[in-house]
Backbone as CSV, one residue per row, in Angstrom:
resi,resn,N_x,N_y,N_z,CA_x,CA_y,CA_z,C_x,C_y,C_z
1,MET,-5.507,29.361,17.955,-6.091,28.155,18.535,-5.060,27.047,18.736
2,LYS,-3.803,27.391,18.729,-2.780,26.387,18.980,-2.650,26.177,20.485
3,PRO,-2.490,24.903,20.962,-2.344,24.678,22.387,-1.119,25.347,22.966
4,SER,-0.104,25.573,22.144,1.122,26.202,22.645,0.940,27.694,22.888
5,ASN,-0.085,28.300,22.273,-0.274,29.743,22.416,-0.573,30.147,23.845
6,TRP,-1.508,29.441,24.473,-1.920,29.830,25.819,-1.206,29.029,26.905
7,LEU,-0.223,28.221,26.510,0.630,27.534,27.483,2.099,27.853,27.231
8,ALA,2.340,28.953,26.500,3.710,29.285,26.110,4.584,29.627,27.304
9,PHE,3.968,30.049,28.414,4.749,30.399,29.600,5.437,29.183,30.205
10,LEU,4.973,27.979,29.867,5.532,26.750,30.412,6.143,25.937,29.281
11,PRO,7.472,25.848,29.218,8.102,25.052,28.153,7.589,23.618,28.176
12,LEU,7.486,23.025,27.002,6.919,21.681,26.901,7.664,20.647,27.752
13,PRO,9.012,20.623,27.762,9.683,19.637,28.638,9.307,19.811,30.101
14,ALA,9.244,21.063,30.568,8.848,21.311,31.954,7.401,20.890,32.192
15,HIS,6.553,21.105,31.195,5.153,20.707,31.287,5.036,19.189,31.442
16,LEU,5.797,18.446,30.651,5.765,16.986,30.749,6.266,16.506,32.111
17,VAL,7.348,17.100,32.583,7.890,16.726,33.897,6.869,17.015,34.995
18,LEU,6.246,18.187,34.928,5.234,18.552,35.918,4.067,17.567,35.894
19,GLY,3.599,17.236,34.695,2.474,16.311,34.587,2.786,14.948,35.176
20,TRP,3.946,14.390,34.812,4.315,13.079,35.351,4.533,13.132,36.856
21,ALA,5.101,14.225,37.354,5.322,14.360,38.802,3.991,14.374,39.554
22,LEU,3.003,15.079,39.016,1.695,15.139,39.663,0.976,13.795,39.615
23,VAL,1.132,13.065,38.509,0.536,11.737,38.418,1.194,10.782,39.416
24,LEU,2.514,10.864,39.565,3.208,10.043,40.556,2.787,10.427,41.968
25,ALA,2.540,11.716,42.189,2.042,12.151,43.500,0.663,11.561,43.766
26,THR,-0.170,11.479,42.717,-1.481,10.844,42.860,-1.329,9.378,43.231
27,LEU,-0.402,8.700,42.572,-0.136,7.303,42.885,0.297,7.143,44.336
28,TYR,1.130,8.049,44.817,1.574,7.995,46.212,0.382,8.152,47.161
29,LEU,-0.491,9.106,46.872,-1.656,9.329,47.733,-2.557,8.106,47.770
30,VAL,-2.741,7.476,46.614,-3.602,6.292,46.552,-2.990,5.131,47.328
31,CYS,-1.680,4.993,47.253,-1.012,3.857,47.903,-0.838,4.039,49.402
32,PHE,-0.627,5.292,49.843,-0.205,5.491,51.226,-1.069,6.454,52.042
33,ALA,-2.023,7.118,51.411,-2.743,8.151,52.152,-4.237,7.861,52.308
34,VAL,-4.918,7.520,51.220,-6.363,7.318,51.323,-6.648,5.936,51.907
35,PRO,-7.845,5.741,52.500,-8.211,4.413,53.026,-8.182,3.349,51.942
36,MET,-7.852,2.138,52.321,-7.726,1.056,51.366,-9.060,0.460,50.972
37,GLN,-10.147,0.842,51.675,-11.449,0.275,51.354,-12.516,1.365,51.358
38,GLU,-13.514,1.153,50.516,-14.730,1.965,50.510,-15.858,1.046,50.949
39,GLU,-16.875,1.575,51.626,-17.856,0.727,52.301,-18.643,-0.176,51.362
40,THR,-18.822,0.231,50.119,-19.604,-0.575,49.178,-18.718,-1.394,48.250
41,LEU,-17.715,-0.757,47.644,-16.887,-1.405,46.630,-15.607,-2.008,47.177
42,GLN,-15.354,-1.821,48.455,-14.172,-2.373,49.119,-12.886,-1.882,48.438
43,GLU,-11.870,-2.763,48.297,-10.577,-2.325,47.760,-10.649,-1.927,46.289
44,SER,-11.632,-2.463,45.569,-11.690,-2.208,44.125,-11.916,-0.735,43.810
45,TYR,-12.374,0.048,44.793,-12.650,1.457,44.510,-11.386,2.247,44.225
46,LEU,-10.212,1.735,44.604,-8.966,2.493,44.449,-8.666,2.823,42.987
47,ILE,-9.092,1.958,42.068,-8.832,2.239,40.651,-9.627,3.462,40.182
48,PHE,-10.634,3.851,40.970,-11.415,5.049,40.656,-10.527,6.270,40.555
49,TYR,-9.446,6.327,41.334,-8.553,7.488,41.336,-7.757,7.613,40.031
50,PHE,-7.790,6.588,39.202,-7.154,6.659,37.885,-8.198,6.604,36.768
51,HIS,-9.295,5.908,37.036,-10.391,5.826,36.068,-11.073,7.183,35.890
52,PHE,-11.405,7.822,36.974,-12.110,9.107,36.925,-11.287,10.206,36.240
53,PRO,-9.992,10.391,36.587,-9.225,11.447,35.910,-9.126,11.270,34.402
54,SER,-8.934,10.037,33.945,-8.852,9.816,32.497,-10.200,10.083,31.834
55,ALA,-11.289,9.710,32.521,-12.616,9.960,31.972,-12.878,11.455,31.838
56,ILE,-12.585,12.212,32.891,-12.793,13.660,32.854,-11.920,14.294,31.775
57,SER,-10.667,13.878,31.699,-9.734,14.467,30.735,-10.173,14.217,29.301
58,CYS,-10.600,12.999,29.003,-10.990,12.713,27.612,-12.249,13.483,27.238
59,LEU,-13.190,13.633,28.164,-14.398,14.395,27.863,-14.070,15.863,27.590
60,VAL,-13.195,16.432,28.425,-12.810,17.835,28.230,-12.067,18.013,26.910
61,LEU,-11.180,17.096,26.592,-10.424,17.199,25.338,-11.339,17.066,24.122
62,PHE,-12.351,16.207,24.204,-13.287,16.083,23.086,-14.118,17.362,22.925
63,VAL,-14.483,17.983,24.040,-15.205,19.255,23.965,-14.301,20.334,23.360
64,ILE,-13.041,20.379,23.808,-12.086,21.341,23.247,-11.942,21.121,21.747
65,ALA,-11.817,19.851,21.347,-11.694,19.540,19.920,-12.911,20.033,19.150
66,GLY,-14.109,19.863,19.714,-15.313,20.337,19.053,-15.324,21.845,18.891
67,LEU,-14.886,22.572,19.922,-14.831,24.033,19.841,-13.793,24.494,18.816
68,VAL,-12.645,23.817,18.788,-11.619,24.161,17.802,-12.121,23.861,16.393
69,CYS,-12.906,22.790,16.254,-13.472,22.458,14.940,-14.428,23.552,14.467
70,ILE,-15.202,24.120,15.382,-16.076,25.239,15.014,-15.235,26.415,14.526
71,TYR,-14.137,26.673,15.231,-13.228,27.751,14.817,-12.633,27.447,13.443
72,GLN,-12.288,26.195,13.207,-11.696,25.821,11.929,-12.692,26.015,10.788
73,LEU,-13.942,25.669,11.020,-14.962,25.830,9.988,-15.204,27.301,9.662
74,SER,-15.056,28.163,10.658,-15.310,29.588,10.435,-14.117,30.311,9.827
75,THR,-12.911,29.762,9.992,-11.710,30.454,9.517,-10.954,29.689,8.443
76,GLY,-11.148,28.368,8.361,-10.379,27.557,7.422,-8.936,27.347,7.852
77,SER,-8.634,27.599,9.116,-7.261,27.502,9.609,-6.776,26.055,9.607
78,GLN,-5.651,25.818,8.934,-5.048,24.484,8.943,-4.430,24.157,10.291
79,ARG,-3.928,25.181,10.984,-3.356,24.952,12.313,-4.447,24.549,13.304
80,ALA,-5.629,25.145,13.165,-6.750,24.749,14.019,-7.130,23.294,13.765
81,ASP,-7.055,22.869,12.507,-7.330,21.471,12.173,-6.351,20.548,12.887
82,LEU,-5.076,20.927,12.909,-4.073,20.104,13.590,-4.287,20.104,15.102
83,ALA,-4.703,21.245,15.642,-4.970,21.327,17.079,-6.146,20.435,17.459
84,ALA,-7.193,20.451,16.632,-8.350,19.601,16.899,-7.985,18.128,16.776
85,ALA,-7.218,17.794,15.736,-6.836,16.398,15.520,-5.986,15.876,16.666
86,SER,-5.047,16.688,17.142,-4.191,16.244,18.242,-4.986,16.125,19.545
87,ALA,-5.965,17.016,19.750,-6.820,16.907,20.937,-7.643,15.624,20.896
88,VAL,-8.150,15.273,19.709,-8.921,14.040,19.573,-8.036,12.820,19.834
89,GLU,-6.821,12.828,19.310,-5.936,11.676,19.500,-5.616,11.465,20.979
90,VAL,-5.310,12.540,21.689,-4.999,12.408,23.112,-6.271,12.062,23.892
91,GLY,-7.405,12.643,23.482,-8.659,12.275,24.113,-8.994,10.807,23.907
92,LEU,-8.674,10.292,22.731,-8.901,8.874,22.450,-8.026,8.004,23.343
93,LEU,-6.801,8.459,23.602,-5.932,7.745,24.547,-6.581,7.716,25.928
94,GLY,-7.062,8.882,26.391,-7.715,8.933,27.697,-8.964,8.075,27.742
95,CYS,-9.731,8.056,26.651,-10.942,7.242,26.597,-10.603,5.754,26.640
96,THR,-9.526,5.366,25.977,-9.087,3.970,26.010,-8.697,3.561,27.427
97,ILE,-7.941,4.425,28.113,-7.565,4.137,29.499,-8.802,4.063,30.380
98,THR,-9.782,4.926,30.121,-11.031,4.894,30.877,-11.742,3.555,30.699
99,LEU,-11.813,3.071,29.461,-12.474,1.794,29.206,-11.729,0.633,29.852
100,VAL,-10.401,0.631,29.726,-9.614,-0.483,30.273,-9.710,-0.509,31.790
101,THR,-9.483,0.631,32.441,-9.586,0.662,33.912,-11.012,0.379,34.353
102,GLY,-11.995,0.832,33.558,-13.385,0.544,33.901,-13.690,-0.943,33.859
103,MET,-13.144,-1.648,32.872,-13.382,-3.086,32.777,-12.686,-3.844,33.914
104,VAL,-11.482,-3.401,34.277,-10.785,-4.021,35.408,-11.593,-3.822,36.686
105,TRP,-12.071,-2.598,36.873,-12.866,-2.272,38.048,-14.180,-3.064,38.052
106,ALA,-14.828,-3.141,36.885,-16.093,-3.872,36.796,-15.905,-5.354,37.130
107,LYS,-14.817,-5.925,36.659,-14.545,-7.332,36.949,-14.407,-7.561,38.451
108,ALA,-13.719,-6.620,39.136,-13.533,-6.757,40.577,-14.825,-6.489,41.347
109,ALA,-15.614,-5.507,40.877,-16.799,-5.095,41.625,-18.041,-5.923,41.286
110,TRP,-18.227,-6.278,39.993,-19.449,-6.942,39.554,-19.238,-8.403,39.166
111,GLY,-17.978,-8.800,39.014,-17.697,-10.169,38.595,-17.655,-10.355,37.098
112,LYS,-17.897,-9.304,36.322,-17.816,-9.375,34.861,-17.300,-8.036,34.345
113,PRO,-16.477,-8.048,33.299,-15.835,-6.814,32.847,-16.742,-5.879,32.049
114,TRP,-17.854,-6.375,31.558,-18.703,-5.517,30.725,-20.163,-5.934,30.856
115,ILE,-21.044,-4.929,30.940,-22.484,-5.162,30.974,-23.096,-4.314,29.873
116,TRP,-23.578,-4.946,28.830,-23.987,-4.212,27.636,-25.205,-3.326,27.864
117,HIS,-26.062,-3.646,28.808,-27.257,-2.837,29.001,-27.029,-1.664,29.955
118,ASP,-25.778,-1.492,30.426,-25.481,-0.318,31.248,-25.276,0.879,30.318
119,LYS,-26.087,1.909,30.515,-26.117,3.035,29.566,-24.835,3.846,29.584
120,ARG,-24.206,4.016,30.746,-22.944,4.765,30.793,-21.869,4.030,30.016
121,LEU,-21.765,2.726,30.233,-20.753,1.950,29.505,-21.008,1.990,28.002
122,LEU,-22.266,1.877,27.617,-22.598,1.846,26.195,-22.289,3.181,25.524
123,THR,-22.626,4.293,26.164,-22.366,5.600,25.558,-20.860,5.875,25.466
124,VAL,-20.081,5.412,26.445,-18.629,5.579,26.379,-18.060,4.747,25.240
125,ALA,-18.568,3.526,25.069,-18.100,2.674,23.970,-18.426,3.311,22.628
126,ILE,-19.632,3.867,22.485,-20.002,4.550,21.248,-19.074,5.738,21.003
127,MET,-18.772,6.485,22.055,-17.870,7.626,21.920,-16.493,7.175,21.450
128,TRP,-15.992,6.087,22.017,-14.676,5.576,21.621,-14.672,5.202,20.140
129,PHE,-15.706,4.510,19.668,-15.759,4.085,18.273,-15.921,5.272,17.330
130,THR,-16.700,6.279,17.723,-16.877,7.432,16.846,-15.570,8.196,16.661
131,TYR,-14.835,8.394,17.753,-13.577,9.124,17.619,-12.490,8.280,16.972
132,LEU,-12.567,6.976,17.119,-11.674,6.115,16.344,-11.989,6.273,14.860
133,GLY,-13.283,6.373,14.525,-13.669,6.616,13.141,-13.141,7.949,12.634
134,TYR,-13.168,8.984,13.487,-12.602,10.284,13.126,-11.125,10.140,12.779
135,TYR,-10.398,9.417,13.600,-8.962,9.220,13.394,-8.700,8.457,12.095
136,LEU,-9.464,7.389,11.856,-9.275,6.601,10.641,-9.666,7.399,9.400
137,PHE,-10.701,8.238,9.523,-11.116,9.074,8.399,-9.989,10.009,7.987
138,ARG,-9.323,10.604,8.962,-8.222,11.514,8.648,-7.094,10.780,7.921
139,MET,-6.874,9.543,8.274,-5.828,8.765,7.614,-6.201,8.439,6.174
140,ALA,-7.502,8.370,5.894,-7.946,7.945,4.564,-8.008,9.088,3.560
141,VAL,-8.138,10.338,4.026,-8.287,11.487,3.124,-6.931,12.164,2.950
142,GLU,-6.453,12.272,1.720,-5.127,12.827,1.451,-5.153,14.343,1.258
143,ASN,-6.200,14.879,0.637,-6.267,16.318,0.405,-6.399,17.053,1.733
144,PRO,-5.420,17.900,2.098,-5.442,18.529,3.434,-6.618,19.475,3.657
145,VAL,-7.057,20.165,2.595,-8.185,21.098,2.743,-9.477,20.335,2.984
146,GLN,-9.719,19.310,2.188,-10.913,18.492,2.384,-10.865,17.768,3.728
147,ARG,-9.687,17.247,4.079,-9.548,16.543,5.345,-9.871,17.457,6.521
148,ALA,-9.386,18.694,6.464,-9.642,19.635,7.548,-11.120,19.974,7.649
149,ARG,-11.768,20.239,6.508,-13.172,20.642,6.521,-14.069,19.510,7.008
150,TYR,-13.898,18.323,6.427,-14.768,17.204,6.799,-14.494,16.741,8.227
151,SER,-13.229,16.776,8.631,-12.890,16.393,10.004,-13.510,17.354,11.011
152,ALA,-13.541,18.643,10.659,-14.141,19.631,11.555,-15.631,19.369,11.732
153,VAL,-16.316,19.016,10.650,-17.737,18.686,10.748,-17.942,17.478,11.662
154,LEU,-17.122,16.452,11.482,-17.221,15.267,12.340,-16.912,15.615,13.794
155,GLY,-15.901,16.449,14.008,-15.524,16.824,15.365,-16.644,17.535,16.101
156,VAL,-17.374,18.386,15.390,-18.508,19.088,16.002,-19.647,18.110,16.293
157,LEU,-19.953,17.241,15.329,-21.045,16.282,15.519,-20.746,15.306,16.655
158,PHE,-19.520,14.808,16.701,-19.182,13.818,17.717,-19.149,14.425,19.116
159,ALA,-18.848,15.717,19.219,-18.812,16.372,20.528,-20.190,16.403,21.174
160,ILE,-21.238,16.266,20.361,-22.599,16.253,20.919,-22.797,15.057,21.839
161,ASN,-22.049,13.975,21.602,-22.181,12.776,22.428,-21.595,12.959,23.823
162,VAL,-20.735,13.964,24.022,-20.061,14.139,25.312,-21.053,14.383,26.443
163,PRO,-21.979,15.355,26.336,-22.948,15.516,27.433,-23.842,14.296,27.608
164,LEU,-24.089,13.548,26.532,-24.883,12.328,26.653,-24.170,11.312,27.534
165,VAL,-22.848,11.195,27.379,-22.069,10.294,28.230,-22.136,10.751,29.688
166,TRP,-21.961,12.068,29.901,-21.906,12.592,31.261,-23.237,12.405,31.995
167,PHE,-24.347,12.603,31.283,-25.660,12.547,31.924,-26.387,11.232,31.653
168,ALA,-25.673,10.222,31.157,-26.324,8.966,30.763,-27.096,8.334,31.911
169,ILE,-26.509,8.300,33.102,-27.172,7.652,34.234,-28.426,8.415,34.623
170,ARG,-28.324,9.753,34.618,-29.485,10.566,34.997,-30.582,10.506,33.943
171,LEU,-30.192,10.385,32.674,-31.178,10.357,31.594,-31.852,9.001,31.454
172,PHE,-31.060,7.923,31.569,-31.578,6.592,31.274,-31.758,5.710,32.501
173,GLY,-31.312,6.191,33.658,-31.450,5.399,34.872,-30.203,4.589,35.175
174,GLN,-30.009,4.309,36.454,-28.832,3.562,36.901,-29.087,2.067,36.756
175,VAL,-28.166,1.383,36.094,-28.251,-0.067,35.961,-27.223,-0.723,36.874
176,SER,-25.961,-0.599,36.530,-24.887,-1.154,37.358,-23.872,-0.093,37.739
177,HIS,-23.576,0.797,36.796,-22.577,1.833,37.027,-23.045,2.745,38.154
178,PRO,-22.207,2.959,39.193,-22.649,3.801,40.314,-22.815,5.250,39.897
179,MET,-23.868,5.898,40.440,-24.081,7.317,40.189,-22.937,8.125,40.776
180,THR,-22.574,7.802,42.012,-21.458,8.449,42.695,-20.734,7.403,43.524
181,ILE,-19.500,7.722,43.902,-18.732,6.882,44.814,-18.764,7.546,46.185
182,ASN,-19.048,6.763,47.207,-19.155,7.310,48.554,-17.762,7.483,49.153
183,LEU,-17.168,8.635,48.892,-15.854,8.957,49.462,-16.091,9.601,50.817
184,GLN,-15.897,8.802,51.873,-16.361,9.198,53.193,-15.646,10.419,53.759
185,SER,-14.363,10.554,53.503,-13.600,11.637,54.124,-13.292,12.730,53.108
186,PRO,-13.163,13.977,53.576,-12.787,15.057,52.665,-11.466,14.799,51.955
187,PHE,-10.539,14.087,52.606,-9.246,13.811,51.988,-9.399,12.891,50.786
188,MET,-10.345,11.936,50.862,-10.588,11.052,49.726,-11.102,11.849,48.526
189,LYS,-11.983,12.802,48.784,-12.521,13.626,47.700,-11.464,14.583,47.156
190,SER,-10.637,15.134,48.040,-9.582,16.027,47.554,-8.569,15.263,46.715
191,THR,-8.300,13.997,47.067,-7.407,13.160,46.258,-8.021,12.892,44.886
192,GLN,-9.333,12.691,44.853,-10.034,12.494,43.582,-9.792,13.671,42.646
193,TRP,-9.967,14.891,43.136,-9.844,16.058,42.272,-8.391,16.452,42.038
194,PHE,-7.520,16.126,42.990,-6.088,16.313,42.739,-5.645,15.416,41.591
195,GLY,-6.100,14.165,41.607,-5.769,13.242,40.527,-6.330,13.704,39.193
196,ALA,-7.563,14.235,39.217,-8.160,14.731,37.974,-7.333,15.867,37.395
197,LEU,-6.888,16.789,38.259,-6.054,17.897,37.803,-4.707,17.396,37.303
198,ALA,-4.107,16.440,38.030,-2.793,15.908,37.653,-2.838,15.264,36.272
199,PHE,-3.827,14.416,36.041,-3.931,13.744,34.748,-4.241,14.736,33.638
200,PHE,-5.083,15.724,33.938,-5.426,16.691,32.903,-4.205,17.503,32.486
201,ILE,-3.373,17.881,33.452,-2.143,18.608,33.125,-1.236,17.737,32.250
202,LEU,-1.145,16.452,32.571,-0.321,15.557,31.756,-0.913,15.393,30.359
203,TYR,-2.218,15.231,30.264,-2.853,15.095,28.952,-2.700,16.369,28.120
204,LEU,-2.733,17.527,28.767,-2.484,18.770,28.037,-1.068,18.785,27.464
205,ALA,-0.115,18.265,28.242,1.262,18.172,27.737,1.326,17.231,26.537
206,PHE,0.604,16.108,26.610,0.546,15.191,25.469,-0.078,15.882,24.259
207,TRP,-1.104,16.698,24.502,-1.748,17.431,23.412,-0.745,18.362,22.731
208,ARG,0.003,19.105,23.534,1.015,19.998,22.962,2.058,19.213,22.188
209,LEU,2.486,18.078,22.735,3.509,17.263,22.079,2.997,16.709,20.758
210,ARG,1.770,16.230,20.762,1.210,15.667,19.529,0.957,16.759,18.500
211,TYR,0.502,17.926,18.955,0.293,19.030,18.021,1.619,19.414,17.360
212,ARG,2.677,19.493,18.132,3.981,19.848,17.582,4.417,18.828,16.532
213,ALA,4.195,17.551,16.812,4.572,16.509,15.848,3.767,16.637,14.557
214,LEU,2.457,16.883,14.674,1.626,17.032,13.481,1.999,18.289,12.699
215,ALA,2.319,19.373,13.405,2.698,20.615,12.726,4.016,20.436,11.977
216,LEU,4.979,19.755,12.589,6.249,19.499,11.908,6.051,18.615,10.680
217,LYS,5.183,17.620,10.809,4.898,16.748,9.668,4.235,17.536,8.549
218,SER,3.297,18.407,8.897,2.614,19.227,7.894,3.589,20.169,7.193
219,ASP,4.486,20.785,7.965,5.477,21.692,7.372,6.426,20.939,6.450
220,ALA,6.802,19.729,6.852,7.707,18.933,6.022,7.032,18.536,4.712
221,GLU,5.750,18.173,4.782,5.028,17.810,3.565,4.872,19.005,2.646
222,TRP,4.597,20.192,3.228,4.474,21.395,2.403,5.804,21.738,1.734
223,LEU,6.900,21.613,2.493,8.213,21.912,1.935,8.568,20.933,0.827
224,GLU,8.277,19.658,1.051,8.565,18.651,0.029,7.766,18.921,-1.235
225,GLU,6.489,19.252,-1.076,5.649,19.526,-2.235,6.123,20.777,-2.975
226,THR,6.556,21.793,-2.223,7.024,23.038,-2.835,8.301,22.822,-3.631
227,VAL,9.230,22.071,-3.047,10.517,21.842,-3.697,10.355,21.020,-4.965
228,PHE,9.599,19.937,-4.879,9.506,19.013,-6.009,8.530,19.500,-7.068
229,SER,7.735,20.535,-6.762,6.832,21.072,-7.767,7.487,22.170,-8.613
230,GLN,8.719,22.551,-8.250,9.420,23.586,-9.016,9.839,23.023,-10.380
231,PRO,9.871,23.887,-11.409,10.293,23.438,-12.749,11.714,22.871,-12.715
232,GLY,11.899,21.800,-13.447,13.225,21.185,-13.508,13.473,20.152,-12.453
233,ARG,12.509,19.999,-11.578,12.686,18.999,-10.536,12.033,17.676,-10.937
């Protein structure tokens, strides 16, 4: 369940370069290729090409983390725990970018950065706080076995909120957040999904990078504990 296992064909440095190149290509398309205005939201819709990819990426990463947590609970794998934790951390980054770009967009489109009674915004905010709690919980628990087990339970429970975020508008009704964006031309829609793929590839690279850092830290802690626990030390 390590992210490097099924992406081993692509070295991490090349993966990072590819991800950044695709994100820059998305930026180029937004600046020079797609129309500068949408019929309802006018120029403010352009931030959608960065808001949407981060939103999709964080939701997918949280789902992946939940699935890895199920695997961790069934096997007790410490590496699976690190994979889930790194997926949550990168997903939290994507969720933060989603909230920030969403508030910028809301300010331009609605005249205010946040509307508390909008169900999509509220469910995303709840998701951000729950996964922040997951991250803080891991920092507070020192025993690695307990931390892995309890974190896996939280990861599975918190993943239940992901479909609630996705279907919030359909379940609770549209308040301010648009159900869809009217992308008039096929090129506008293809740019939307190109950007989603570009950001997801970059976030996967971040996941691999963060997993590697956590694995090295875990190995160093195990080595330190092994050395200093020997008699005479």
